[in-house]
ROSENU-281690 format. One record per residue: residue in one letter; x, y, z of N, C-alpha, C, O, CB in turn. Coordinates in steps of 0.1 Angstrom, whole numbers, padded with zeros to 4 digits, always signed. Each point is the difference from the previous one (the first is absolute). Glycine has a CB too. Example, Ala and Ser with C-alpha at 12.3 -4.5 7.8 and 13.67 -1.06 7.14 Angstrom:
REM ROSENU-281690
A+0132-0057+0078-0009+0012+0000+0009+0012+0000+0010+0000+0007-0029-0012+0005/S+0015+0023-0019+0009+0011+0000-0008+0011+0008+0005+0011+0001+0007-0017-0023/
This chain:
REM ROSENU-281690
M+0186-0066+0133-0005+0013-0006-0010+0006+0018-0004-0006+0010+0000-0005-0046/N+0005+0026+0032-0006+0010+0011-0013-0004-0003-0002-0005-0011+0019+0026+0014/S-0025-0019+0006-0016-0001+0001-0003+0011+0009+0009+0005+0008-0013-0032-0010/D-0009+0033+0001-0009+0010+0009-0007-0007+0008-0004+0005+0011+0002+0011-0025/K-0001-0030+0010-0011-0004+0012+0003-0018-0006+0006-0002-0010-0030+0029+0013/V+0020-0037+0005-0001-0013-0002-0015-0004+0005-0006+0003+0010+0032-0006-0009/L-0027-0006-0012-0014-0008+0000+0005-0013+0005+0010-0004-0006-0023+0016-0014/D+0006-0019+0031+0006-0014-0002-0013-0010-0001-0005-0003+0011+0028+0008+0003/A-0028-0010-0026-0009-0008-0005+0004-0014+0001-0006-0008-0007-0002+0026-0007/K+0016-0021+0019+0005-0015+0004-0013-0009+0006-0007+0004+0009+0032+0005-0002/G-0026-0019-0013-0013-0007+0007-0011-0001-0010-0005-0011-0003+0010+0020+0026/L-0007+0002-0029-0014+0009-0002-0001-0008-0016+0009+0000-0009-0005+0030+0025/A-0015-0035-0018-0004-0007-0016-0005+0009-0007-0008+0008+0006+0003-0030+0000/C+0008+0023-0021-0011+0007-0011-0014+0002+0006-0007-0009+0002+0019-0004-0021/P-0016+0025+0021+0005+0013-0004+0004+0005+0009+0007+0010-0003-0020-0006-0012/M+0013-0007+0026+0007+0008+0011+0016+0011+0000+0001+0011+0005-0015-0034+0004/P+0022+0017-0016+0014+0007-0002-0006+0015-0009+0002+0012+0005+0017-0039-0007/I-0026+0025-0008-0007+0009-0008-0007+0009+0009+0002+0012-0003-0004-0029-0016/V-0006+0013+0029-0011+0008+0007+0012+0009+0010+0003+0012+0000-0029-0032-0002/R+0032+0012+0009+0008+0005+0010+0012+0014-0010+0000+0011+0005-0004-0039+0013/T+0010+0025-0028+0005+0009-0008-0008+0012-0006+0004+0011+0001+0009-0029-0003/K-0021+0014-0002-0012+0014-0004-0001+0010+0012+0002+0012+0000-0019-0028-0014/K+0014+0008+0023+0000+0011+0016+0012+0008+0001+0000+0012-0001-0012-0028+0015/S+0023+0008-0012+0012+0006+0004+0005+0010-0007+0007+0009+0004-0004-0027+0004/I-0007+0016-0023+0007+0009-0007-0006+0013-0001+0005+0010-0005+0002-0028-0006/T-0022+0017+0019-0006+0016+0001+0006+0008+0009+0002+0011-0002-0023-0017-0003/E+0023+0000+0016+0011+0009+0007+0013+0002+0000+0007+0004+0010-0021-0008+0001/L+0018+0000-0026+0012+0008-0003-0002+0013-0010-0009+0004-0007+0021-0026+0011/E+0002+0029+0000-0001+0015-0012+0002-0005-0013+0006-0011+0000+0005+0031+0016/S-0014-0014-0029+0007-0002-0014+0017-0001+0003+0008+0008+0006-0030+0008-0021/G+0025-0029+0009+0017-0004+0000+0003-0005+0009+0012+0001+0002-0005+0015-0013/Q-0014-0022+0020+0005-0006+0013+0002-0018-0006+0000-0005-0011-0017+0026+0031/V+0017-0027-0009+0010-0013-0007-0012-0009+0014-0001+0002+0012+0039+0007-0024/L-0043-0018+0004-0008-0012+0011+0009-0011-0002+0003-0003-0012-0031+0009+0009/E+0033-0016+0015+0003-0014-0003-0006-0004+0006-0003+0003+0011+0020-0004-0016/V-0024-0010-0003-0010-0011+0003+0011-0009-0001+0010+0000-0006-0035+0007-0003/H+0017-0019+0019+0010-0011+0006-0014-0012-0003-0010+0004+0006+0032+0010+0019/A-0025-0025-0033-0008-0009-0005+0007-0014+0004+0011-0003+0000-0019+0020-0019/T-0003-0024+0024+0006-0019-0006-0010-0004-0012+0003-0008-0008+0005-0005+0034/D-0017+0019-0026-0012-0008-0014+0009+0005-0014+0004+0012-0003-0035-0007+0017/K+0034-0017-0022+0007+0000-0011-0007+0007-0005+0007+0006-0009+0003-0023+0009/G-0026+0021-0001-0005+0005-0011+0000+0016+0000-0005+0008-0008-0009-0031+0006/A+0021+0025+0013+0004+0019+0004+0005+0004-0009-0003+0011-0004+0008-0009+0025/K+0007-0008-0029+0009+0004-0012-0009+0006-0013+0002+0011-0005+0017-0031+0013/N-0027+0011-0012-0007+0003-0011-0012+0009+0005-0008+0004-0009+0016-0025-0003/D-0011+0025+0024-0013+0005+0002+0007+0011+0001-0002+0007-0010-0014-0023+0019/L+0024+0022+0002+0007+0015-0001+0003+0004-0012-0002+0012-0002+0012-0014+0020/A-0004-0005-0027+0005+0005-0016-0008+0004-0005+0002+0011-0005+0012-0023-0001/A-0027+0005+0006-0015+0004-0004-0002+0014+0006-0001+0011-0005-0008-0036+0006/W+0007+0020+0010-0005+0016+0009+0009+0010-0002-0006+0011-0001-0004-0023+0021/T+0023+0015-0022+0008+0010-0003-0006+0005-0008-0005+0011+0001+0022-0017+0004/K-0017-0003-0017-0001+0004-0014-0013+0007-0005-0001+0009-0009+0016-0029+0006/S-0023+0016+0009-0018+0005+0001-0002+0014+0012-0009+0008-0001+0000-0038-0003/T+0017+0032+0011+0001+0009+0009+0009+0012-0004-0004+0011+0003-0001-0030+0013/G+0011+0018-0020+0012+0012-0006+0013-0006+0011+0011+0003-0005-0030+0023-0003/H+0018-0030+0017+0013-0001+0008+0007-0008-0005-0003-0008-0008-0004+0014+0025/E+0022-0005-0012+0013-0007-0007+0004-0010+0009+0003+0000+0012+0006+0019-0024/L-0008-0029+0003+0007-0012+0014+0013+0004-0005+0002+0002-0012-0018-0026+0016/L+0023+0024+0002+0017+0005+0000+0008-0012+0000+0012-0001-0005-0015+0024+0018/S-0001-0032-0007+0005-0014+0006-0006-0011+0004-0010+0001+0007+0022+0010-0002/H-0005-0024-0008-0006-0005+0010+0010-0015+0001+0007-0003-0009-0035+0017+0005/A+0027-0021+0013+0008-0009+0006-0006-0012+0010-0010+0001+0006+0024+0019-0009/E-0003-0033+0002-0007-0011+0008+0009+0000+0009+0011+0004-0003-0022-0018-0012/E+0007+0009+0031+0014-0004+0009-0010-0011+0009-0012+0002+0004+0031+0025-0002/N-0013-0035-0001-0007-0012+0005-0015-0003+0003-0006-0002+0011+0026+0003-0004/G-0026+0000-0021-0014+0001+0002-0007+0010+0002-0011-0002+0005+0014-0013+0000/V+0000+0027-0008-0007+0011+0007+0007+0009-0016+0011+0000-0005-0010-0004+0042/Y-0015+0011-0041+0001+0004-0014+0003+0015+0005-0006+0004+0010-0013-0023-0027/K+0029+0027+0012-0001+0017+0004-0002+0007-0011+0004-0002-0012+0011+0002+0030/F-0022+0009-0014-0003+0010-0017+0002+0014+0008-0001+0001+0012-0022-0017-0031/W+0027+0030+0009+0002+0010+0002-0008+0008-0008+0000+0002-0012+0020-0009+0020/I-0026+0011-0001-0013+0009-0014+0002+0013+0007-0001+0002+0012-0023-0020-0021/K+0027+0028-0004+0000+0017+0005-0013+0000-0006-0005-0005-0009+0031+0019+0008/K-0030-0003+0012-0015+0008-0004-0001+0009-0010+0009+0008-0002-0014-0008+0023/A-0007-0002-0030+0001+0013-0009-0001+0011+0001+0003+0007-0010-0006-0017+0003/
């Protein structure tokens, strides 16, 4: 999936992946896609809840070799 920006949040524990995602998404235009890479298992639930509460759209997520990848479309 194409993304406009990639955020490397690997090695960060909760709540830092969300904090970094929030900061990174403010740098994007509406409709652009942020790709987030995290190793924190809680990131899946945290990012899903965060996108719902902020109005952004979680387009997709995948896991590859212990790295969770998320594609979030800015509202």
